Each structure stands twice: as C-alpha cells, then as structure tokens.
C-alpha positions in Angstrom: 10.5 10.6 45.8 13.0 7.5 45.7 14.9 5.9 42.9 13.8 2.8 42.0 16.2 2.1 39.0 19.8 3.0 38.8 21.1 5.4 36.6 22.2 2.5 34.6 19.1 0.8 33.9 17.2 4.1 33.3 19.5 4.6 30.2 19.3 1.0 29.2 15.4 1.8 28.9 16.0 5.2 27.0 18.1 3.5 24.8 15.8 0.6 23.8 12.4 3.1 23.8 14.2 4.5 21.3 15.3 1.4 19.3 11.5 1.1 19.6 10.4 4.3 18.7 13.1 4.1 15.4 12.0 0.6 14.9 8.0 1.8 14.1 9.5 4.9 12.1 11.0 2.4 10.2 8.1 0.1 9.5 6.2 3.1 8.3 9.2 3.8 5.9 9.0 0.1 4.9 5.3 0.3 4.5 5.4 3.5 2.3 8.2 1.8 0.3 5.9 -1.7 -0.6 3.1 0.8 -1.6 5.1 2.7 -3.8 6.4 -0.6 -5.5 2.7 -2.0 -5.6 2.7 -4.6 -2.6 -0.6 -3.5 -1.0 -0.2 -6.9 1.6 2.9 -5.7 2.6 2.5 -2.1 3.4 -0.7 -3.9 5.1 1.9 -5.6 7.4 4.0 -3.4 7.7 1.8 -0.7 9.2 0.8 -3.4 11.5 4.3 -3.7 13.0 4.3 -0.5 12.7 2.0 0.0 15.6 3.4 -2.5 17.2 6.4 -1.1 17.5 4.8 1.1 19.3 3.0 -0.8 21.9 6.7 -2.3 22.6 7.5 1.7 23.2 4.0 2.3 25.6 4.8 -0.9 27.3 8.3 0.9 28.0 7.2 3.7 29.2 4.5 2.1 31.2 7.3 0.3 33.3 9.4 3.4 33.9 6.2 5.2 35.0 5.7 2.2 38.0 9.4 3.3 38.6 9.0 6.9 38.9 10.9 7.6 35.8 9.9 8.2 32.3 11.7 8.0 28.4 12.7 10.2 26.9 11.5 11.3 23.5 14.5 11.8 21.3 14.6 12.8 17.7 14.6 9.9 15.2 17.1 10.1 12.0 15.4 10.2 8.7 15.4 7.0 6.5 16.6 6.8 3.3 17.3 3.7 2.8 15.7 3.0 -1.0 13.6 -0.5 -0.7 12.8 -2.0 -3.9 11.5 -5.8 -3.4 9.9 -7.5 -1.1 13.4 -9.4 0.1 15.2 -6.4 0.9 12.2 -5.5 3.0 12.4 -8.5 5.0 15.7 -8.7 4.9 16.4 -5.2 6.4 13.4 -5.4 9.0 15.1 -9.4 10.2 18.2 -7.5 10.9 16.7 -4.5 12.9 15.0 -7.0 14.8 18.1 -9.0 15.5 19.8 -6.1 16.6 17.0 -5.1 18.5 16.9 -8.8 20.6 21.1 -8.4 20.9 19.9 -4.7 22.8 17.3 -6.4 25.0 19.7 -9.1 25.7 22.1 -7.2 26.5 19.8 -4.9 29.0 18.4 -8.1 30.8 22.4 -8.8 31.5 22.9 -6.0 33.2 19.2 -5.6 34.7 18.1 -6.0 38.3 16.0 -8.6 38.9 13.0 -6.1 39.0 13.6 -5.8 35.5 14.4 -8.5 34.0 10.8 -10.3 34.8 9.9 -7.2 32.5 12.6 -7.9 29.8 12.0 -11.0 29.6 8.7 -10.7 28.0 10.2 -8.4 25.3 12.6 -10.4 24.6 10.6 -13.1 23.7 8.8 -10.9 21.8 12.1 -10.3 19.9 12.6 -13.8 19.4 9.4 -14.5 18.1 9.8 -11.4 15.4 12.7 -12.7 14.6 11.2 -16.5 13.5 8.9 -15.0 11.7 10.8 -12.9 9.3 13.2 -15.7 8.5 10.4 -17.9 7.7 9.2 -15.1 5.6 12.8 -15.1 4.3 12.7 -18.5 3.3 9.0 -18.7 2.0 9.9 -16.0 -0.5 13.3 -17.5 -1.4 11.1 -20.5 -3.2 9.1 -19.0 -4.9 9.0 -16.9 -8.1 6.2 -15.1 -7.9 5.9 -12.5 -4.7 3.0 -11.8 -5.0 1.6 -14.5 -3.9 3.4 -13.7 -0.8 2.5 -10.2 -1.1 -1.2 -11.6 -1.1 -0.9 -13.7 2.1 0.6 -10.4 3.8 -2.7 -8.4 3.0 -4.9 -11.4 4.7 
C-alpha cells in the first residue's frame, strides 16, 4: 500500500501522540494531587482534561489510520512532581500546554498541505487551552480564597 506521509511526518505525529498521552497522564496526576489536598472541583476539572487529551490522541490516531499509518504507543515516564496548591497545578498545566502548542506549531511548519489542515484544528485547541489556563491563573491570583475557584471548577 502506498505511503501517504513521509517518514519525517510519521515521526512528528508519533511525537505528538506521545505528548498527548503524557499530557493525559499528567492531568490524571494533577487530579489525584488535587483530591489529596481537598480541591475536589479541581480534581473533577483535571479528570476532564485527562479525557480531553485522550481524545486528542484519538484524533491523531484516526488521521494516521486514514494515512495508512498508526501511532506508536510509547512508554510514559512516571510523574513525581509534588503539587501542593491550585496555583502550582495551573502553572504546571499552562507550561505543559504551551510546550505542546510549540510542538504542534513546529510540526505545522514542517508538514505537507494534507497535514496542515488537520494540525490547524489541534493548534487552535492548544491556543484555547493556554488562554483558559492564563485566565484561571489570573483569577486565582486575584483572590485570597482559592476554594472559590475550586468550587467553580467543580460545576
């Protein structure tokens, strides 16, 4: 069967798939950390983020399947970051989302036209995520009661 992607494109997609799985893994870690310290709204929020990252992985896998390829399933590193408060969790998340955005932008620059349309959707998702975390950080920094932000996240 004819290959529709170059080996460089396949490697870029494998990298993005691995990063999406790691992001899902990280959000599960953040959810568990939030539960441990009593931020149950944030636990719910980060569990939803975990599932969202898995859906991004699924989008990548579907695209690869359409291109007669499949994503490599790589091992994930353990996460041992200690998250002690809501601000630290949000900061960790926005940094991760920003790094992922950079990787998508790098892939877009190197991609063929058939990949660019697909990657554009995921870049838009990343831009929105970075903005949402920026908003959450700004709101949290303006309150002395982080539990109020946590309660809103749980809705």
